[in-house]
VMD Tcl script that builds the backbone (N, CA, C; Angstrom):
set m [mol new atoms 324]
animate dup $m
set s [atomselect $m all]
$s set {name element resname resid chain x y z} {
  {N N GLU 1 A -19.289 205.573 -14.167}
  {CA C GLU 1 A -17.880 205.015 -14.371}
  {C C GLU 1 A -17.640 203.778 -13.394}
  {N N ARG 2 A -18.051 203.723 -12.024}
  {CA C ARG 2 A -17.884 202.792 -11.284}
  {C C ARG 2 A -18.882 201.564 -11.636}
  {N N GLY 3 A -19.896 201.990 -12.134}
  {CA C GLY 3 A -20.901 200.974 -12.516}
  {C C GLY 3 A -20.410 200.064 -13.734}
  {N N ALA 4 A -19.561 200.633 -14.569}
  {CA C ALA 4 A -19.018 199.927 -15.630}
  {C C ALA 4 A -17.911 198.980 -15.073}
  {N N GLU 5 A -17.290 199.375 -14.022}
  {CA C GLU 5 A -16.295 198.397 -13.441}
  {C C GLU 5 A -17.061 197.219 -12.912}
  {N N ARG 6 A -18.053 197.455 -12.311}
  {CA C ARG 6 A -18.971 196.363 -11.635}
  {C C ARG 6 A -19.327 195.356 -12.630}
  {N N ASP 7 A -19.834 195.750 -13.866}
  {CA C ASP 7 A -20.268 194.819 -14.840}
  {C C ASP 7 A -19.099 194.219 -15.636}
  {N N GLY 8 A -17.938 194.338 -15.380}
  {CA C GLY 8 A -16.771 193.524 -15.851}
  {C C GLY 8 A -16.192 194.370 -16.995}
  {N N GLU 9 A -16.597 195.572 -17.380}
  {CA C GLU 9 A -16.065 196.372 -18.307}
  {C C GLU 9 A -15.036 197.257 -17.831}
  {N N PRO 10 A -13.812 197.448 -18.476}
  {CA C PRO 10 A -12.766 198.478 -17.875}
  {C C PRO 10 A -13.272 199.906 -17.758}
  {N N SER 11 A -12.633 200.510 -17.013}
  {CA C SER 11 A -13.038 201.967 -16.949}
  {C C SER 11 A -12.199 202.636 -17.946}
  {N N GLN 12 A -12.505 204.012 -18.049}
  {CA C GLN 12 A -11.900 204.898 -19.159}
  {C C GLN 12 A -10.400 205.008 -18.823}
  {N N GLU 13 A -9.932 204.894 -17.530}
  {CA C GLU 13 A -8.557 204.941 -17.270}
  {C C GLU 13 A -7.638 203.805 -17.919}
  {N N GLU 14 A -8.339 202.472 -17.551}
  {CA C GLU 14 A -7.726 201.287 -18.014}
  {C C GLU 14 A -7.844 201.148 -19.544}
  {N N SER 15 A -6.839 200.725 -20.344}
  {CA C SER 15 A -6.893 200.332 -21.676}
  {C C SER 15 A -7.062 198.931 -21.866}
  {N N LEU 16 A -7.553 198.593 -23.038}
  {CA C LEU 16 A -7.611 197.060 -23.356}
  {C C LEU 16 A -6.146 196.569 -23.702}
  {N N PHE 17 A -5.324 197.557 -24.143}
  {CA C PHE 17 A -3.992 197.057 -24.468}
  {C C PHE 17 A -3.117 196.817 -23.250}
  {N N ASP 18 A -3.419 197.430 -21.948}
  {CA C ASP 18 A -2.593 197.268 -20.934}
  {C C ASP 18 A -2.883 195.989 -20.261}
  {N N ALA 19 A -3.828 195.084 -20.557}
  {CA C ALA 19 A -4.137 193.876 -19.903}
  {C C ALA 19 A -3.215 192.908 -20.321}
  {N N PRO 20 A -2.917 192.058 -19.258}
  {CA C PRO 20 A -1.870 190.996 -19.366}
  {C C PRO 20 A -2.337 190.029 -20.612}
  {N N VAL 21 A -1.368 189.638 -21.363}
  {CA C VAL 21 A -1.708 188.486 -22.502}
  {C C VAL 21 A -1.207 187.091 -21.939}
  {N N PRO 22 A -2.139 186.193 -21.914}
  {CA C PRO 22 A -1.581 184.826 -21.448}
  {C C PRO 22 A -0.834 184.304 -22.468}
  {N N PRO 23 A 0.001 183.250 -22.211}
  {CA C PRO 23 A 0.941 182.496 -23.260}
  {C C PRO 23 A -0.064 181.624 -24.021}
  {N N SER 24 A 0.481 181.334 -25.352}
  {CA C SER 24 A -0.262 180.720 -26.272}
  {C C SER 24 A -0.440 179.200 -25.835}
  {N N SER 25 A -1.594 178.577 -25.844}
  {CA C SER 25 A -1.729 177.153 -25.630}
  {C C SER 25 A -1.401 176.372 -26.712}
  {N N LEU 26 A -0.991 176.849 -27.950}
  {CA C LEU 26 A -0.812 176.064 -29.140}
  {C C LEU 26 A 0.722 175.803 -29.232}
  {N N ASP 27 A 1.528 176.680 -28.509}
  {CA C ASP 27 A 2.951 176.480 -28.630}
  {C C ASP 27 A 3.492 175.510 -27.604}
  {N N PRO 28 A 3.900 174.319 -27.716}
  {CA C PRO 28 A 4.139 173.514 -26.605}
  {C C PRO 28 A 5.463 173.837 -25.875}
  {N N VAL 29 A 6.280 174.569 -26.589}
  {CA C VAL 29 A 7.680 174.872 -26.108}
  {C C VAL 29 A 7.807 176.374 -25.921}
  {N N ALA 30 A 6.673 176.871 -25.496}
  {CA C ALA 30 A 6.782 178.423 -25.268}
  {C C ALA 30 A 7.615 178.783 -24.141}
  {N N GLY 31 A 7.621 178.158 -22.978}
  {CA C GLY 31 A 8.159 178.458 -21.886}
  {C C GLY 31 A 9.537 177.791 -21.678}
  {N N ILE 32 A 9.957 177.260 -22.647}
  {CA C ILE 32 A 11.284 176.528 -22.512}
  {C C ILE 32 A 12.391 177.369 -23.306}
  {N N GLU 33 A 13.463 177.622 -22.626}
  {CA C GLU 33 A 14.619 178.338 -23.224}
  {C C GLU 33 A 15.502 177.302 -23.913}
  {N N PHE 34 A 15.856 177.679 -25.181}
  {CA C PHE 34 A 16.925 176.844 -25.819}
  {C C PHE 34 A 18.138 177.479 -25.761}
  {N N THR 35 A 19.275 176.556 -25.733}
  {CA C THR 35 A 20.611 176.798 -25.559}
  {C C THR 35 A 21.290 176.106 -26.590}
  {N N VAL 36 A 22.246 176.730 -27.380}
  {CA C VAL 36 A 23.057 176.004 -28.368}
  {C C VAL 36 A 24.200 175.363 -27.824}
  {N N PRO 37 A 24.547 174.168 -27.786}
  {CA C PRO 37 A 25.766 173.569 -27.351}
  {C C PRO 37 A 27.038 174.066 -28.241}
  {N N ASP 38 A 28.117 174.134 -27.407}
  {CA C ASP 38 A 29.263 174.514 -28.203}
  {C C ASP 38 A 29.661 173.426 -29.142}
  {N N GLY 39 A 29.458 172.109 -28.997}
  {CA C GLY 39 A 29.957 171.026 -29.800}
  {C C GLY 39 A 29.027 169.708 -29.623}
  {N N PRO 40 A 29.283 168.834 -30.315}
  {CA C PRO 40 A 28.216 167.683 -30.238}
  {C C PRO 40 A 28.523 166.920 -28.954}
  {N N PRO 41 A 27.427 166.401 -28.386}
  {CA C PRO 41 A 27.844 165.647 -27.094}
  {C C PRO 41 A 28.742 164.556 -27.328}
  {N N ALA 42 A 29.523 164.214 -26.071}
  {CA C ALA 42 A 30.617 163.247 -26.348}
  {C C ALA 42 A 30.128 161.777 -26.511}
  {N N GLU 43 A 28.786 161.472 -26.306}
  {CA C GLU 43 A 28.247 160.292 -26.515}
  {C C GLU 43 A 27.851 160.013 -27.993}
  {N N ALA 44 A 28.020 160.997 -28.833}
  {CA C ALA 44 A 27.325 160.932 -30.178}
  {C C ALA 44 A 28.212 160.000 -31.007}
  {N N ALA 45 A 29.570 160.020 -30.967}
  {CA C ALA 45 A 30.482 159.073 -31.619}
  {C C ALA 45 A 30.236 157.713 -31.228}
  {N N HIS 46 A 30.058 157.552 -29.907}
  {CA C HIS 46 A 29.887 156.289 -29.185}
  {C C HIS 46 A 28.532 155.621 -29.739}
  {N N ALA 47 A 27.549 156.455 -29.831}
  {CA C ALA 47 A 26.138 156.202 -30.094}
  {C C ALA 47 A 26.311 155.529 -31.638}
  {N N ARG 48 A 26.947 156.379 -32.481}
  {CA C ARG 48 A 27.067 156.067 -33.875}
  {C C ARG 48 A 27.728 154.642 -33.960}
  {N N ARG 49 A 28.781 154.457 -33.113}
  {CA C ARG 49 A 29.487 153.121 -33.455}
  {C C ARG 49 A 28.652 151.981 -32.937}
  {N N THR 50 A 27.973 152.140 -31.859}
  {CA C THR 50 A 27.152 151.145 -31.210}
  {C C THR 50 A 25.942 150.769 -32.135}
  {N N MET 51 A 25.465 151.880 -32.901}
  {CA C MET 51 A 24.303 151.596 -33.651}
  {C C MET 51 A 24.715 150.760 -34.852}
  {N N ILE 52 A 25.856 151.086 -35.367}
  {CA C ILE 52 A 26.422 150.529 -36.703}
  {C C ILE 52 A 26.915 148.934 -36.133}
  {N N GLY 53 A 27.384 148.800 -34.916}
  {CA C GLY 53 A 27.830 147.469 -34.553}
  {C C GLY 53 A 29.215 147.410 -34.795}
  {N N ARG 54 A 30.112 148.289 -34.916}
  {CA C ARG 54 A 31.573 148.370 -35.176}
  {C C ARG 54 A 32.322 149.036 -34.155}
  {N N SER 55 A 33.631 148.671 -33.904}
  {CA C SER 55 A 34.415 149.367 -33.103}
  {C C SER 55 A 34.798 150.621 -33.577}
  {N N ALA 56 A 35.616 151.597 -32.758}
  {CA C ALA 56 A 36.034 152.922 -33.269}
  {C C ALA 56 A 36.988 152.558 -34.395}
  {N N GLU 57 A 37.967 151.642 -34.127}
  {CA C GLU 57 A 39.097 151.425 -35.273}
  {C C GLU 57 A 38.279 151.065 -36.581}
  {N N GLU 58 A 37.275 150.158 -36.455}
  {CA C GLU 58 A 36.788 149.719 -37.805}
  {C C GLU 58 A 35.958 150.834 -38.456}
  {N N VAL 59 A 35.341 151.869 -37.562}
  {CA C VAL 59 A 34.570 152.778 -38.146}
  {C C VAL 59 A 35.625 153.831 -38.706}
  {N N ASP 60 A 36.641 154.114 -38.072}
  {CA C ASP 60 A 37.653 154.947 -38.692}
  {C C ASP 60 A 38.542 154.583 -39.709}
  {N N HIS 61 A 38.874 153.311 -39.745}
  {CA C HIS 61 A 39.848 153.020 -40.668}
  {C C HIS 61 A 39.473 151.883 -41.845}
  {N N ALA 62 A 38.249 151.162 -41.644}
  {CA C ALA 62 A 38.011 150.207 -42.324}
  {C C ALA 62 A 37.325 150.734 -43.682}
  {N N PRO 63 A 37.413 150.069 -44.790}
  {CA C PRO 63 A 36.702 150.551 -46.022}
  {C C PRO 63 A 35.164 150.501 -45.951}
  {N N PRO 64 A 34.435 151.082 -46.537}
  {CA C PRO 64 A 33.060 151.293 -46.317}
  {C C PRO 64 A 32.284 149.847 -46.615}
  {N N ARG 65 A 31.461 149.582 -45.976}
  {CA C ARG 65 A 30.628 148.405 -46.356}
  {C C ARG 65 A 29.241 148.559 -46.782}
  {N N GLY 66 A 28.528 147.557 -47.289}
  {CA C GLY 66 A 27.059 147.719 -47.644}
  {C C GLY 66 A 26.908 148.540 -48.722}
  {N N ARG 67 A 25.772 149.363 -48.740}
  {CA C ARG 67 A 25.406 150.052 -49.826}
  {C C ARG 67 A 26.411 151.140 -50.250}
  {N N TYR 68 A 27.438 151.597 -49.396}
  {CA C TYR 68 A 28.533 152.527 -49.693}
  {C C TYR 68 A 29.729 151.905 -50.132}
  {N N ALA 69 A 29.917 150.665 -50.171}
  {CA C ALA 69 A 31.174 149.973 -50.768}
  {C C ALA 69 A 31.372 150.221 -52.076}
  {N N PRO 70 A 32.412 150.339 -52.600}
  {CA C PRO 70 A 32.811 150.505 -53.878}
  {C C PRO 70 A 32.398 149.241 -54.756}
  {N N VAL 71 A 31.815 149.488 -55.829}
  {CA C VAL 71 A 31.477 148.238 -56.761}
  {C C VAL 71 A 32.680 147.969 -57.769}
  {N N PRO 72 A 33.044 146.838 -57.620}
  {CA C PRO 72 A 34.169 146.505 -58.667}
  {C C PRO 72 A 33.642 146.424 -60.062}
  {N N SER 73 A 34.485 146.812 -61.061}
  {CA C SER 73 A 34.280 146.729 -62.319}
  {C C SER 73 A 34.144 145.437 -62.775}
  {N N PRO 74 A 33.290 145.063 -63.871}
  {CA C PRO 74 A 33.137 143.741 -64.494}
  {C C PRO 74 A 34.404 142.961 -64.868}
  {N N ASP 75 A 35.250 143.792 -65.435}
  {CA C ASP 75 A 36.635 143.100 -65.951}
  {C C ASP 75 A 37.617 142.876 -64.840}
  {N N SER 76 A 37.653 143.481 -63.674}
  {CA C SER 76 A 38.503 143.402 -62.636}
  {C C SER 76 A 38.564 141.966 -62.107}
  {N N GLY 77 A 37.477 141.213 -62.190}
  {CA C GLY 77 A 37.519 139.961 -61.532}
  {C C GLY 77 A 38.500 138.986 -62.153}
  {N N GLY 78 A 38.734 139.059 -63.504}
  {CA C GLY 78 A 39.747 138.214 -64.345}
  {C C GLY 78 A 41.164 138.646 -63.909}
  {N N ALA 79 A 41.453 139.737 -63.728}
  {CA C ALA 79 A 42.869 140.110 -63.197}
  {C C ALA 79 A 43.172 139.722 -61.877}
  {N N GLY 80 A 42.271 139.614 -61.190}
  {CA C GLY 80 A 42.526 139.151 -59.639}
  {C C GLY 80 A 42.700 137.509 -59.567}
  {N N ALA 81 A 42.001 136.954 -60.381}
  {CA C ALA 81 A 42.351 135.391 -60.661}
  {C C ALA 81 A 43.458 135.177 -61.425}
  {N N THR 82 A 43.922 135.966 -62.382}
  {CA C THR 82 A 45.204 135.800 -62.939}
  {C C THR 82 A 46.254 135.947 -62.143}
  {N N LEU 83 A 46.236 137.051 -61.301}
  {CA C LEU 83 A 47.375 137.181 -60.381}
  {C C LEU 83 A 47.479 136.207 -59.169}
  {N N ARG 84 A 46.362 135.348 -58.872}
  {CA C ARG 84 A 46.544 134.359 -57.883}
  {C C ARG 84 A 47.257 133.240 -58.255}
  {N N TRP 85 A 47.600 133.047 -59.671}
  {CA C TRP 85 A 48.341 131.904 -60.105}
  {C C TRP 85 A 49.643 132.465 -60.591}
  {N N VAL 86 A 49.754 133.746 -61.080}
  {CA C VAL 86 A 50.878 134.182 -61.766}
  {C C VAL 86 A 51.945 134.571 -60.697}
  {N N ALA 87 A 51.667 135.086 -59.575}
  {CA C ALA 87 A 52.604 135.372 -58.598}
  {C C ALA 87 A 53.269 134.167 -58.023}
  {N N PRO 88 A 52.535 132.986 -57.674}
  {CA C PRO 88 A 53.261 131.825 -57.142}
  {C C PRO 88 A 53.980 131.312 -58.070}
  {N N ALA 89 A 53.605 131.291 -59.414}
  {CA C ALA 89 A 54.360 130.718 -60.494}
  {C C ALA 89 A 55.631 131.321 -60.609}
  {N N ALA 90 A 55.666 132.672 -60.691}
  {CA C ALA 90 A 56.864 133.385 -60.745}
  {C C ALA 90 A 57.864 133.307 -59.760}
  {N N ALA 91 A 57.392 133.140 -58.493}
  {CA C ALA 91 A 58.150 132.824 -57.242}
  {C C ALA 91 A 58.856 131.447 -57.415}
  {N N LEU 92 A 58.217 130.485 -57.999}
  {CA C LEU 92 A 58.636 129.062 -58.113}
  {C C LEU 92 A 59.448 129.183 -59.182}
  {N N ALA 93 A 59.429 129.769 -60.380}
  {CA C ALA 93 A 60.447 129.901 -61.414}
  {C C ALA 93 A 61.744 130.544 -60.896}
  {N N LEU 94 A 61.625 131.568 -60.120}
  {CA C LEU 94 A 62.815 132.323 -59.652}
  {C C LEU 94 A 63.446 131.515 -58.483}
  {N N ALA 95 A 62.944 130.632 -57.766}
  {CA C ALA 95 A 63.491 129.728 -56.776}
  {C C ALA 95 A 64.163 128.557 -57.712}
  {N N SER 96 A 63.478 128.193 -58.522}
  {CA C SER 96 A 64.266 126.997 -59.224}
  {C C SER 96 A 65.300 127.442 -60.168}
  {N N ALA 97 A 65.345 128.688 -60.588}
  {CA C ALA 97 A 66.644 129.240 -61.455}
  {C C ALA 97 A 67.617 129.535 -60.400}
  {N N VAL 98 A 67.312 129.863 -59.115}
  {CA C VAL 98 A 68.439 129.905 -58.168}
  {C C VAL 98 A 69.085 128.526 -57.761}
  {N N VAL 99 A 68.276 127.663 -57.507}
  {CA C VAL 99 A 68.810 126.175 -57.325}
  {C C VAL 99 A 69.559 125.668 -58.297}
  {N N VAL 100 A 69.060 125.894 -59.711}
  {CA C VAL 100 A 69.754 125.400 -60.854}
  {C C VAL 100 A 71.115 125.968 -61.018}
  {N N SER 101 A 71.043 127.370 -60.823}
  {CA C SER 101 A 72.553 128.095 -60.853}
  {C C SER 101 A 73.432 127.807 -59.853}
  {N N ARG 102 A 73.088 127.522 -58.790}
  {CA C ARG 102 A 74.028 126.996 -57.548}
  {C C ARG 102 A 74.415 125.631 -57.870}
  {N N ALA 103 A 73.501 124.784 -58.422}
  {CA C ALA 103 A 73.975 123.344 -58.775}
  {C C ALA 103 A 74.984 123.436 -59.795}
  {N N LEU 104 A 74.862 124.271 -60.898}
  {CA C LEU 104 A 75.813 124.287 -61.772}
  {C C LEU 104 A 77.200 124.900 -61.538}
  {N N ARG 105 A 77.131 125.936 -60.521}
  {CA C ARG 105 A 78.428 126.463 -59.876}
  {C C ARG 105 A 79.191 125.347 -59.148}
  {N N ARG 106 A 78.436 124.446 -58.495}
  {CA C ARG 106 A 79.175 123.407 -57.766}
  {C C ARG 106 A 79.670 122.428 -58.596}
  {N N ARG 107 A 79.186 122.140 -59.777}
  {CA C ARG 107 A 79.785 121.068 -60.679}
  {C C ARG 107 A 81.069 121.598 -61.270}
  {N N ARG 108 A 81.317 122.947 -61.433}
  {CA C ARG 108 A 82.440 123.473 -62.089}
  {C C ARG 108 A 83.532 123.334 -61.044}
}
mol reanalyze $m
mol bondsrecalc $m
mol representation Tube
mol addrep $m
């Protein structure tokens, strides 16, 4: 019995399963405890804005730009060009009608 202990073999009283097991060397995070935060870090929103390069107001309120921007339909370009000259022409016609009606009232 004592001779077996001297040779490096455990005695009958000690079991192989009682030996301490070393931690795995393959798991790099074996000794690290993980905690789940309650919410995202306060710097996350700021980091997002600075990565994009826009301020908080632009990020929160501006329409999307780039690949997420809405694509205009092909026929909407003509409507925008028409409104550019129709609105001022209508305002000019209304103003001239007011001037003519006032001039006619004064003549009477």
